MIKE-665343 format. One record per residue (C-alpha): chain; x, y, z. Coordinates in steps of 0.1 Angstrom, whole numbers, plus 5000, padded with zeros to 4 digits. Layout:
<nodes>
<node><chaine>A</chaine><px>X</px><py>Y</py><pz>Z</pz></node>
...
</nodes>
This chain:
<nodes>
<node><chaine>A</chaine><px>9797</px><py>4943</py><pz>9351</pz></node>
<node><chaine>A</chaine><px>9760</px><py>4940</py><pz>9356</pz></node>
<node><chaine>A</chaine><px>9768</px><py>4924</py><pz>9391</pz></node>
<node><chaine>A</chaine><px>9784</px><py>4960</py><pz>9396</pz></node>
<node><chaine>A</chaine><px>9758</px><py>4981</py><pz>9384</pz></node>
<node><chaine>A</chaine><px>9732</px><py>4957</py><pz>9404</pz></node>
<node><chaine>A</chaine><px>9753</px><py>4965</py><pz>9438</pz></node>
<node><chaine>A</chaine><px>9757</px><py>5002</py><pz>9430</pz></node>
<node><chaine>A</chaine><px>9718</px><py>5005</py><pz>9424</pz></node>
<node><chaine>A</chaine><px>9710</px><py>4987</py><pz>9458</pz></node>
<node><chaine>A</chaine><px>9737</px><py>5009</py><pz>9473</pz></node>
<node><chaine>A</chaine><px>9719</px><py>5039</py><pz>9460</pz></node>
<node><chaine>A</chaine><px>9683</px><py>5026</py><pz>9470</pz></node>
<node><chaine>A</chaine><px>9695</px><py>5019</py><pz>9509</pz></node>
<node><chaine>A</chaine><px>9713</px><py>5055</py><pz>9506</pz></node>
<node><chaine>A</chaine><px>9681</px><py>5074</py><pz>9497</pz></node>
<node><chaine>A</chaine><px>9667</px><py>5055</py><pz>9528</pz></node>
<node><chaine>A</chaine><px>9692</px><py>5066</py><pz>9551</pz></node>
<node><chaine>A</chaine><px>9687</px><py>5101</py><pz>9544</pz></node>
<node><chaine>A</chaine><px>9649</px><py>5098</py><pz>9542</pz></node>
<node><chaine>A</chaine><px>9654</px><py>5082</py><pz>9579</pz></node>
<node><chaine>A</chaine><px>9675</px><py>5106</py><pz>9590</pz></node>
<node><chaine>A</chaine><px>9656</px><py>5136</py><pz>9579</pz></node>
<node><chaine>A</chaine><px>9621</px><py>5124</py><pz>9594</pz></node>
<node><chaine>A</chaine><px>9643</px><py>5115</py><pz>9631</pz></node>
<node><chaine>A</chaine><px>9660</px><py>5153</py><pz>9625</pz></node>
<node><chaine>A</chaine><px>9622</px><py>5167</py><pz>9620</pz></node>
<node><chaine>A</chaine><px>9614</px><py>5150</py><pz>9651</pz></node>
<node><chaine>A</chaine><px>9642</px><py>5168</py><pz>9666</pz></node>
<node><chaine>A</chaine><px>9657</px><py>5133</py><pz>9681</pz></node>
<node><chaine>A</chaine><px>9694</px><py>5138</py><pz>9692</pz></node>
<node><chaine>A</chaine><px>9707</px><py>5106</py><pz>9678</pz></node>
<node><chaine>A</chaine><px>9699</px><py>5113</py><pz>9647</pz></node>
<node><chaine>A</chaine><px>9725</px><py>5139</py><pz>9647</pz></node>
<node><chaine>A</chaine><px>9753</px><py>5119</py><pz>9655</pz></node>
<node><chaine>A</chaine><px>9744</px><py>5092</py><pz>9630</pz></node>
<node><chaine>A</chaine><px>9740</px><py>5119</py><pz>9605</pz></node>
<node><chaine>A</chaine><px>9774</px><py>5128</py><pz>9616</pz></node>
<node><chaine>A</chaine><px>9786</px><py>5092</py><pz>9612</pz></node>
<node><chaine>A</chaine><px>9768</px><py>5094</py><pz>9576</pz></node>
<node><chaine>A</chaine><px>9785</px><py>5125</py><pz>9568</pz></node>
<node><chaine>A</chaine><px>9818</px><py>5113</py><pz>9573</pz></node>
<node><chaine>A</chaine><px>9813</px><py>5078</py><pz>9554</pz></node>
<node><chaine>A</chaine><px>9805</px><py>5104</py><pz>9524</pz></node>
<node><chaine>A</chaine><px>9835</px><py>5120</py><pz>9530</pz></node>
<node><chaine>A</chaine><px>9854</px><py>5085</py><pz>9529</pz></node>
<node><chaine>A</chaine><px>9837</px><py>5079</py><pz>9493</pz></node>
<node><chaine>A</chaine><px>9850</px><py>5112</py><pz>9477</pz></node>
<node><chaine>A</chaine><px>9886</px><py>5106</py><pz>9491</pz></node>
<node><chaine>A</chaine><px>9883</px><py>5074</py><pz>9475</pz></node>
<node><chaine>A</chaine><px>9865</px><py>5086</py><pz>9442</pz></node>
<node><chaine>A</chaine><px>9896</px><py>5115</py><pz>9438</pz></node>
<node><chaine>A</chaine><px>9922</px><py>5089</py><pz>9445</pz></node>
<node><chaine>A</chaine><px>9907</px><py>5066</py><pz>9419</pz></node>
<node><chaine>A</chaine><px>9909</px><py>5094</py><pz>9391</pz></node>
<node><chaine>A</chaine><px>9870</px><py>5098</py><pz>9393</pz></node>
<node><chaine>A</chaine><px>9873</px><py>5136</py><pz>9379</pz></node>
<node><chaine>A</chaine><px>9893</px><py>5124</py><pz>9349</pz></node>
<node><chaine>A</chaine><px>9875</px><py>5092</py><pz>9341</pz></node>
<node><chaine>A</chaine><px>9839</px><py>5098</py><pz>9356</pz></node>
<node><chaine>A</chaine><px>9835</px><py>5139</py><pz>9355</pz></node>
<node><chaine>A</chaine><px>9798</px><py>5135</py><pz>9355</pz></node>
<node><chaine>A</chaine><px>9796</px><py>5109</py><pz>9386</pz></node>
<node><chaine>A</chaine><px>9822</px><py>5127</py><pz>9405</pz></node>
<node><chaine>A</chaine><px>9801</px><py>5160</py><pz>9402</pz></node>
<node><chaine>A</chaine><px>9771</px><py>5145</py><pz>9416</pz></node>
<node><chaine>A</chaine><px>9792</px><py>5131</py><pz>9441</pz></node>
<node><chaine>A</chaine><px>9803</px><py>5165</py><pz>9448</pz></node>
<node><chaine>A</chaine><px>9769</px><py>5181</py><pz>9445</pz></node>
<node><chaine>A</chaine><px>9756</px><py>5156</py><pz>9476</pz></node>
<node><chaine>A</chaine><px>9787</px><py>5164</py><pz>9500</pz></node>
<node><chaine>A</chaine><px>9776</px><py>5198</py><pz>9495</pz></node>
<node><chaine>A</chaine><px>9742</px><py>5191</py><pz>9506</pz></node>
<node><chaine>A</chaine><px>9751</px><py>5166</py><pz>9532</pz></node>
<node><chaine>A</chaine><px>9779</px><py>5197</py><pz>9541</pz></node>
<node><chaine>A</chaine><px>9751</px><py>5224</py><pz>9543</pz></node>
<node><chaine>A</chaine><px>9730</px><py>5200</py><pz>9563</pz></node>
<node><chaine>A</chaine><px>9754</px><py>5194</py><pz>9587</pz></node>
<node><chaine>A</chaine><px>9764</px><py>5228</py><pz>9594</pz></node>
<node><chaine>A</chaine><px>9724</px><py>5234</py><pz>9601</pz></node>
<node><chaine>A</chaine><px>9718</px><py>5203</py><pz>9623</pz></node>
<node><chaine>A</chaine><px>9748</px><py>5213</py><pz>9646</pz></node>
<node><chaine>A</chaine><px>9747</px><py>5251</py><pz>9645</pz></node>
<node><chaine>A</chaine><px>9741</px><py>5269</py><pz>9681</pz></node>
<node><chaine>A</chaine><px>9701</px><py>5275</py><pz>9673</pz></node>
<node><chaine>A</chaine><px>9693</px><py>5241</py><pz>9664</pz></node>
<node><chaine>A</chaine><px>9708</px><py>5230</py><pz>9697</pz></node>
<node><chaine>A</chaine><px>9679</px><py>5244</py><pz>9719</pz></node>
<node><chaine>A</chaine><px>9654</px><py>5222</py><pz>9691</pz></node>
<node><chaine>A</chaine><px>9671</px><py>5189</py><pz>9700</pz></node>
<node><chaine>A</chaine><px>9673</px><py>5200</py><pz>9738</pz></node>
<node><chaine>A</chaine><px>9641</px><py>5213</py><pz>9746</pz></node>
<node><chaine>A</chaine><px>9641</px><py>5230</py><pz>9782</pz></node>
<node><chaine>A</chaine><px>9617</px><py>5210</py><pz>9805</pz></node>
<node><chaine>A</chaine><px>9577</px><py>5220</py><pz>9809</pz></node>
<node><chaine>A</chaine><px>9569</px><py>5245</py><pz>9836</pz></node>
<node><chaine>A</chaine><px>9544</px><py>5231</py><pz>9857</pz></node>
</nodes>
């Protein structure tokens, strides 16, 4: 049990680090960061599907609720970074000389 908890704690720290790194890269307008965020969002969706298939809403409702909050925040961020007005930010026009 202790090994499983340690693995989850390390995984949570890595997840936080990836979120912060992607936020920094997106704030700089890096186009690759949107693609990486899309892949990261896919992993979040898969983890939620696994949690649903294992009965997390029944056996660990607080953990599942926290996962749903994370998924909702990630969905909102995904919509915002892939919307039309954001595309201008990620692909700036060349400077006029």
